[in-house]
N, C-alpha and C positions, 0 to 999 in steps of 0.2 A: 302709814307704815308701821307705827308703833302698835296700832290695833291688830294688824296682821301678825306681828311677832307674838303678841300675847295670845292670839287665837291659836296659832301654831303650837306654842308652848303648852297651852291648856290641852289641846288635842293629843299631843305626844304624851303628856302626863296621864291622860285617861287610858290610852292604849297600854302604856307601861304598867300603870297601877293595876290594870285588870289582867295582866299577864300572870299566869300561874304555872310557870315552868319550874319544875322541882327536880332535885336529884332523887331518883326513885330506887336505885339499886346499884351496887358496886361490887367488884371483885378485884382483890389485889394479889391473887395467886391462882391464875387461870391456866390449867394444863390441857383440859379436854372439853370444856363447856362450849366454847365457840372459837373459831379461828378467824383471823383477820384476812384481808385481801392478799397478803403475802403468804398465807397458809401457816401463820404463826399464832400461838396461843399467848396473848398478852393481857395485861390488866384492862378492865373495861368499866365504863360508867354508863348507866342508863338514865336518861332524862324522861320526864313525863309531863305532858301539858294537861293540867287539870282544869284549864279554862275552857271557855266556850268558843273561842276564836283561835285561828292559827297565829303563831308568833314567828316572825323572822328573827333568827338568832344572830344575824350578822352584827358584829361588834360586841357581842356578849363575851364573857370570859369564864374559863375554868382555871382553877389554881389549886395547888397542893401546899400553898404557903399563906398563912394568916397575914404575914407582914407584906405580902406582895399578891394582892387579889387578882391581878391582871396578867397572869403568866402565859396563858394560851388564849388566842382570840378566835372565835367562831367565824368561819367564812359565811357566805350567803347561803343559809340553810334554814328552811322553814319546818316547824313542827306543828302539825295540825292539832286541833282540839281533840283530846282523848287519845293522842298518839304517843308513841315511844320513840326515842332517838338514841341509838347506840353510839358511843364514842370510845375508841380504844385509847387508853392511857399508856401508850407504847413508847413514847419518846421519839417517834418517827416524824412528827409534825407535817402531816400531809392530809389532803382531802381528795381522795380518789373514789373508790367504791365505798369506803368507810372514812369517817373522820378519825384522825389520830392526833392526840395532843403532843406537845413537846416535852412532856414529863411522864414519869411512871409513878404508880402508887407504891408506897413503902409497904412491904409485907409485915412490918412491925406496927403499923397503924399510923394514920396521919389525917389531918383535916382535908376536906375537899370543899371548895367554895364555888358557887355560881353567882356571877355578878353581871348586871345589865350594863349597857353602854354608858349610862350616866354614873357608873361607879357604885350603884346601890346593890348591897348584898341581897340576893334573892333567895338563896338557900345555902346552908352550911351543915355538913355532917362530919363526924369523926369516923372514918373507916377503920374499924378495929383490926387487930391482928387476926387474920383469917387463915384457916386451914386451906389446903389446895382444893380448888373447885367448889368452895363454899362462897356464897355471896351474902351481903348484908343489905337488906332492903326494907322498904315500907310494907307492912303486913297487907294493907289495902293500898292500891295505887293512889298516890297523892295524900295518903293518910298520915296521922301523927305517930303511930306506933311502929317500931322497927323490930326486925327479927333476923335470924340466921337461916339461910335456905340451903338445904342439902342438894336440892335440885334448883339451881339458879334459873332465872327466866329472862335472859337478855332479849330485848325487843318484844316482850310479851307481858301479859298481866302477871303480877306476883301471886294472884289468887290460884295459879296453877302450879306454883312451886311447892316443894316439900319442905315444910317448916321444921327446923330442928328445935329452936327455942326462941322465945321472945327476949329481946334485949332489955336489960333493966337500967 
């Protein structure tokens, strides 16, 4: 019995440690870039799976509070390898056509955290004070450098966005 427990624990850790789901792009002031399933323009976050296997995000968390990393819980949703997942930070807390968090992003800037089911911080960014319909994202999908996009790219590669400037 103990052997099975350690085997299961080991396998779960391998799957989790190889998961490379990252925050790839975000907008805290969306007016015309993309509409949600209610026809409203709300804040949005794009995740990217930089790994080589699909990851089921059920039990993962998004948060806008450093002191409370488990504000919104993902439902049973899988993101494939090399794929993007759009989540509206609308405060609507629903999962119909699109996923909606129970919080909104501050237009004045704030942290955005992605945490796995075991409470491990997988990614964290500070979404800066953004102008309307400008996004903040990784210059290359899953890469380390960030920039501001005049043409945001929700659900698509950032390579096709129009870069305004590189974040310093």
